[in-house]
C-alpha positions as CSV (number, residue, x, y, z in Angstrom):
1,M,118.6,116.9,100.6
2,T,117.2,119.0,97.8
3,E,113.5,119.7,97.4
4,E,113.4,117.5,94.3
5,A,114.8,114.5,96.2
6,K,112.2,114.6,99.0
7,P,110.2,111.3,98.9
8,Q,106.6,111.7,97.8
9,V,104.1,109.6,99.9
10,D,100.4,109.1,99.5
11,M,98.9,108.1,102.8
12,W,95.3,107.2,103.9
13,T,94.4,106.9,107.5
14,D,91.3,105.8,109.4
15,G,90.1,105.1,112.9
16,A,87.4,102.7,114.1
17,C,85.6,102.2,117.4
18,K,83.2,99.5,118.4
19,G,81.1,101.5,120.9
20,N,82.2,105.0,121.5
21,P,84.0,104.7,123.9
22,G,84.8,101.1,123.3
23,V,87.4,98.8,121.6
24,G,89.1,100.9,118.9
25,G,91.6,100.5,116.1
26,W,93.5,102.7,113.7
27,G,95.0,102.0,110.3
28,A,97.4,103.7,107.9
29,W,98.2,102.7,104.4
30,M,100.9,104.4,102.4
31,R,102.4,104.2,98.9
32,S,105.6,105.7,97.7
33,N,107.7,105.0,94.6
34,G,106.1,101.7,93.9
35,H,106.2,100.5,97.5
36,E,103.4,100.0,100.0
37,R,103.3,99.9,103.8
38,E,100.4,99.0,106.1
39,L,100.2,99.9,109.8
40,C,97.5,99.2,112.4
41,G,96.9,99.0,116.1
42,G,94.3,99.7,118.7
43,D,93.3,100.2,122.3
44,L,90.9,98.4,124.6
45,L,89.0,101.5,125.7
46,T,89.1,104.5,123.4
47,T,87.0,106.8,121.2
48,N,86.7,107.1,117.5
49,N,88.3,110.6,117.6
50,K,91.3,109.3,119.4
51,M,91.7,106.5,116.9
52,E,91.4,108.9,113.9
53,L,94.2,111.1,115.5
54,T,96.4,108.1,116.3
55,A,96.2,106.8,112.8
56,V,97.6,110.0,111.4
57,I,100.2,110.3,114.1
58,E,101.5,106.7,113.7
59,G,101.5,107.0,109.9
60,L,103.6,110.2,109.9
61,K,105.8,108.8,112.7
62,A,106.6,105.8,110.5
63,L,108.3,108.0,107.9
64,T,112.0,108.1,108.7
65,Q,112.8,111.3,106.7
66,R,111.1,114.5,105.7
67,C,108.6,113.7,103.0
68,D,106.0,115.4,100.8
69,V,102.9,113.7,102.1
70,T,99.5,113.7,100.5
71,L,97.4,112.7,103.5
72,H,93.8,111.4,102.8
73,V,91.5,111.5,105.8
74,D,87.8,110.9,106.2
75,S,87.7,112.7,109.6
76,T,86.5,116.3,109.5
77,Y,87.5,116.4,113.2
78,V,91.2,115.8,112.4
79,M,91.2,118.0,109.3
80,Q,89.4,120.9,110.9
81,G,91.5,120.5,114.0
82,V,94.8,120.9,112.0
83,K,93.6,123.4,109.5
84,S,91.3,125.6,111.6
85,W,91.5,125.1,115.3
86,M,95.1,124.2,116.3
87,A,96.7,127.6,115.8
88,G,94.2,129.1,118.2
89,W,94.6,126.3,120.7
90,K,98.3,126.8,120.7
91,R,98.0,130.6,121.1
92,N,95.6,130.0,124.0
93,G,97.8,127.5,125.9
94,W,95.9,124.5,124.6
95,R,92.5,126.0,125.6
96,T,89.4,126.3,123.5
97,S,87.9,129.7,122.6
98,D,85.7,129.3,125.7
99,K,88.8,128.6,127.9
100,K,88.2,124.9,128.4
101,P,91.1,122.4,128.0
102,V,91.3,120.9,124.5
103,K,90.0,117.4,124.4
104,N,92.7,114.9,123.4
105,Q,95.4,117.5,123.9
106,E,98.2,115.0,124.1
107,L,97.3,113.5,120.8
108,W,96.9,117.0,119.2
109,Q,100.3,117.9,120.4
110,A,101.8,114.7,119.1
111,L,100.1,115.3,115.7
112,D,101.4,118.8,115.6
113,A,105.0,117.5,116.2
114,Q,104.6,114.9,113.4
115,V,103.0,117.3,110.9
116,A,106.0,119.7,111.5
117,R,108.4,116.9,110.4
118,H,106.9,116.8,106.9
119,D,105.3,118.8,104.1
120,V,101.7,117.7,104.3
121,T,98.9,118.3,101.9
122,W,95.5,117.4,103.4
123,V,92.8,115.8,101.3
124,W,89.4,115.0,102.7
125,V,87.7,111.9,101.3
126,K,84.2,110.7,102.1
127,G,84.4,107.5,104.2
128,H,82.8,104.3,103.0
129,A,82.3,105.8,99.5
130,G,84.5,103.6,97.4
131,D,87.8,105.4,97.7
132,P,90.3,102.5,97.5
133,G,92.8,104.0,99.9
134,N,90.2,104.9,102.4
135,E,88.6,101.4,102.2
136,R,92.1,99.9,102.8
137,A,92.7,102.2,105.8
138,D,89.3,101.2,107.2
139,E,90.2,97.5,106.8
140,L,93.4,98.1,108.7
141,A,91.6,100.0,111.5
142,N,89.2,97.1,111.9
143,K,92.2,94.7,111.9
144,G,93.5,96.8,114.8
145,V,90.2,96.2,116.6
146,D,90.5,92.5,115.9
147,Q,94.1,92.4,117.3
148,V,93.0,94.1,120.5
149,R,90.1,91.7,120.9
150,A,92.3,88.7,120.2
151,G,94.6,89.9,123.1
152,L,91.7,89.8,125.6
């Protein structure tokens, strides 16, 4: 596939947690070539950071071919992790600079694998500030919470 033929995808992701830890949900909303897709899910006992990571992982995993992805996140934890911290963690055997194990290591490794499958441009957006894509992802994350609660 040529560079020009690679699908362009705009994706917004968000995580939600009711209590931290508590019942959590994640959401991903994507648009590409006039099509839209919504994904959501959740866990009974989780943290907000885990749901933020899971939203990005699941969103990228849903793409079946290599894409140019513009990924909009409101999580500085996810954005800094990928852009600033992950290279050092990998060099240090998934240990922090003070030699402690990286929290949520399995999720960071899954995210690393998914990011490697695509060409990702990261865009930070302020949460709950009127960005339509972020608002939609937030709604989906809360829907994920509702789905977990409904299964109780």
